[in-house]
N, C-alpha and C positions, 0 to 999 in steps of 0.2 A: 594556459586552460588545462583541460583533464589529465593525467597522469596516462590513459591508457586510450584517451579517445579518438576519434579520425583528422578533429582539427588540429592535436593537439602534439606538446612539444615529445623530448626524449621523455622516459623514466628514467629512473636511478637506474645503477651498473647491476647492483646486486640483483633486482630485478629484473632486469635486463637477462641475466643469466638465468638466475630459476625455471622463466618459460620460455628459454631457450633447450634449457635439460627437460624442460617437462613436456616439452612437443617433443624432441628427438628422440628420450627414453622408452616412450609410452608407443604400442603399437595401436594403430587406429581400430574402429569396428565398425567393421561392412553393417554398411545401416540395412542393406535386403537378412540379413540372419536375426535382426530384433528380434524377440518373439513378442506376440500381441500381450505375453503374463504379463511386462516388462513395462506397459503402457497402460493395465487396467490398475486402477487404482481406487479403493471400496471404501473407505475411510470418509466419512463425511465431514472430516475438517479439511479434504481436497475436493474444491466442488471445479470436477470435474469439467462439467459441462459446460462452465462459467468461463473457463481455464481458454478452451480448446472452440468455443466460439472466438475472443480476443484472438488470441493467435489466428486464423480463419481468415475475421472480416477486419483487423488493421495492420496485420503486419505483414501486407506487402511480401518481400523474395522469403520469408520464410514464416508464408503462410498457409505451408501444407507441410512444416513439421513439427507439429503436437505430439504427436507419437516418439518421434526423434528427442526431442528436449528433455522430455517425460525421462524415456530411456536412460538418456545420457547423466540426467538429473539422480536417478537412483543408483546410477554405479559410479557415480561419484561423490553419494550420499550427503545429497544438499536435498534442500526443495523445489519442486519445479517454479513456484514461485521467485525465489531468488532465482535461479537460471534463466530465466526470461526478461524478469524486470531489469538484468546484467544485459541482453541483448535486446530487447526494446530501447536501452537508453541507448548504451554505446551505438546501435546501425539506425537510430531517427525513425526509431519503429521499419527496418527494414530494408529504409532507404537510402543510404549514408551509398558513400565512393566508396569505401572499406569494403562492405558486403560485396554490393556490383561489380567493383573487379577485383577485388580479391576475398572474396568468401569469405570475409572477415569480420563475424557477428559480432565481435565484443570488441575491437578495437587494439590490437593483440599487435603489442609494437619489438622489437629489438634497435639498437643501437643506431642500425640505416634503413628502417622505417618501418610501416607498416606488412605483416606479415602475410605473403602471400597462399593462400590453403588450395588443394587441387579441387574441388567440392566442398559446398553447404556447409553437405555434411562434416564432410573431416575439420571443418570452422566449428562445428557444432561439439565437435570430439573432444577440439586441443579448450574450448572452452570449460567443457565438463573435469580437466586433466588441472587448469589452474585454479579453475573454482573448488578442489577438491586440495590441492596445497593449500590453500588461506584459510578455507573456512575449515578441514575437517582437520589435514596435520596440523596447521598453524594455530586451528582453536580459537578462529575471527568468528565467534558463533552467531553474533550480533551486525546487523547491517552500519550500526558507528565500527565498531569495529575493523569493520573487512572495507567500509570506508577510510577509514586509516590509514590504509595499505594501499587498497583501491585508487582512493584519492583523495590525498590525504589535503589539507587543509593550508596556505602556508607556503603550498610547496614552494619554491623558485621558480618552477616553468607555468606557475600560475599567477602573474602580478597583479590582476583585476581580482581574483579573488570569488571565481568563479566554481571552486570548489567546494566553496559551504550549501551551494544547489543541491549537488550529488544524495546525501544523505535522506534527504526531503524527496527529490523526486523517487528515486528505488522505494521509498517507502511508498507512496504516492501510487509506485505501478505494483506494488505486492498484494495490498487492498482488492486495487481495480482488479487483480487473476484473481482473487476471494480469499488472498491470504491475510494472515495478521503480522502488520510490522511490528512488531513487538513481539514475536515468540522465535524459537533456537531458526537459525539457517539450515538445521543439521534433516536431514531424510529421516521420515519418525519412521517405526514399522511398518506403517498399512499407509505410510505416504501422507502429504500435504503437509503443511508446519500450525497445526494445533489449533484453528480457528475454529471451537462452541461454541458452545450460547454463553457467552459472559454470564448472563444473570443466573446464573452455576453459581460465581461470585459471588454474588450478590445479595442482600437482604431486606426483610420485610416489606415498608413503602419501596422502599429503591429498588425490590427486586420484582415486584408487579411495576413500576414504573417502568423498568428496563425488560421484564416478559413483555408488553404489548411494546413498547417500541421495534422489536427486536422479530415481531410476529406483524410488521409494515414491509422488512426487508426483502428485495425483489418480489413485491407483488404489485406493480406496477402504480406506483402512486402519485399523483401529477403534481407538481408543484403550483398553488394558485395564490395569490392574496384577495382574488373575488369571491365575487359573494357563495359562492358550495363550499367552501375551504370548509372543514369542518366533518365532513363529514366524507367517507370512504368513496373514492379516491382520491379525495382533495383537500388538502395539506399545504401550510407553508410554515415555517419554522417552529413558528409559538406554535400552534393549532397541535401539530405532532407532538411538540411536550407538553401544554395543556392536556389532550386528549390521552396524554399515559399517565398524568397525575392523576385526571380524573377515572382511572380506570385501578390505582390503589385508595381508592376511594377517599379524592381529595374532591370537593367538590367545589374548583375553581374557575367554573367554565370557559364557555372560548374566548381567547382576547388576543394581546398583545403581549414581545417584552417589555413593555411597562408593565403589565399585568402583570407578570412575575416580579416583578420591583416591587411592586405595590401588595401583595400576598409577604414581603420578607418579613420575616419573625413567628406572623402567623401560620405559613404552610412551609415557609422555605426556611430554612437554618443557614445562613451565611460561617460559611468554613473559607480557610486558605488554599491556595492550588497545592497545596504538600498535605494537604492530610483529602485531597480527592480520591474518592469510591468509585466500586463500581453501580450504576444506578444513579450518582451523583449528576449534577444540573450545571454546568456557564450559562450566562449571557453576557455578550458583550452588547455595550453603547451607551449613551448617556442617561441619564434613570429622567425619566422626563421629558426624552424625543428619544427613542432610540426604534418607534414603532417604523414598520415599512421598508427600504431597502438601510434604514440607518444602525441596524441592529440585527440580531443573530445569539442565535439559543440550541441547543442543544442537549443529547445525557451523552454521559461519559459510560465505554464499557468496559476499564480499565480502571487503572489508575490517575486517570491524566493526562494520556500521551493518544487514546484512542477514542474518538466519537461517531456516534450514531446521530443521525439526524435529517431535516429534509430542506432542500436546498435545489436551487434548475439546472442538478447532474448532467438530464439528458438533454439539454439543449448545450450544455458543454462537451458531450460526447463521451461520459464517464459510467464505463458499461455495467452495472449492478441494477437491472431489469425495474428501474423506476427510480423514482426522485426522493426516496429513502435511502443516503448510502451509509458506508461505513468509510472510515477517510482520518490518515492523521489527525490529531487537533492544530497543529503546530500549521499556521497557513492559512487556517480556518474561523476565523476568531475576530477578523476585520481587522483594520489600518490598526496601526498601532498608539494613535492621537485617542484612540476613544480605551477606558476603562473595560477589566472585564472583572465581572463576579461570578463567584463559585458558591453555591447552593446544597443544601439535602433536605431532601423533603422532611418532614416532620409528619 
């Protein structure tokens, strides 16, 4: 399965040596001496409140380690979101055998098995040293680049191909923590990974569509397909998109994904996925039969990798303060048997 994961087999000899060297040669930091200024990030790109909320409420064995994670992320020169996402994934939200029995929150191993740490703080510090080596020193600045080493697809010890799930999962965790999964994994001068308003990169009607959509993020929107939908705070995916279009001056009215298909050419210009820009729209489902649970729609915040959309996120335990969420596009446009169409507002 995974290279350094708890369930898994041994990692490659080169990475064994690298991890042992970094663990042995660099001193640990006593968590009692971590200054508060190292854990206070003021930049709006880092959602400190959301980050701490998720760590406290969902991360079990390391639910009280938000300050430590932020401090070690800064020391390593990487974003708190990637640091915590690695820990969440590798420790199964702080419930794994490795973290419970070995204070090992990131599944780090040698050829002899899991590395044991005397305290959880030491395990977090070791995680920081490893991420510094991979992300900063070896310049693996994106999730894809990091995954190619941390959890490579096609590895000999992954006969079932489960490593292919690592990059999408880490991106999902970064998004849940308030970060941008497509941004650099390097610590920025003011902290975080640059998840600023995407509407600044849009223009014209697309800018207005995206501005309204982002104004609904973390505002307690409630997903429903029933009567009150379309009136704040009640939306479903299509009501969310049509209301955003109305904000841009497009008189489309409240409808469904089939309504969006019906205005193709009039209000929506078909484009290819390669041409997607911030503020463009996707619709998934067969034309004429995409209503209800048979289709989905949302708005891109970038060039095709990230979307903002309305989905039953709260029911799924997705902590973004409501059912309007920002997620990777991959995995949220339905099953592969139905087509996906891409549009630009006219």
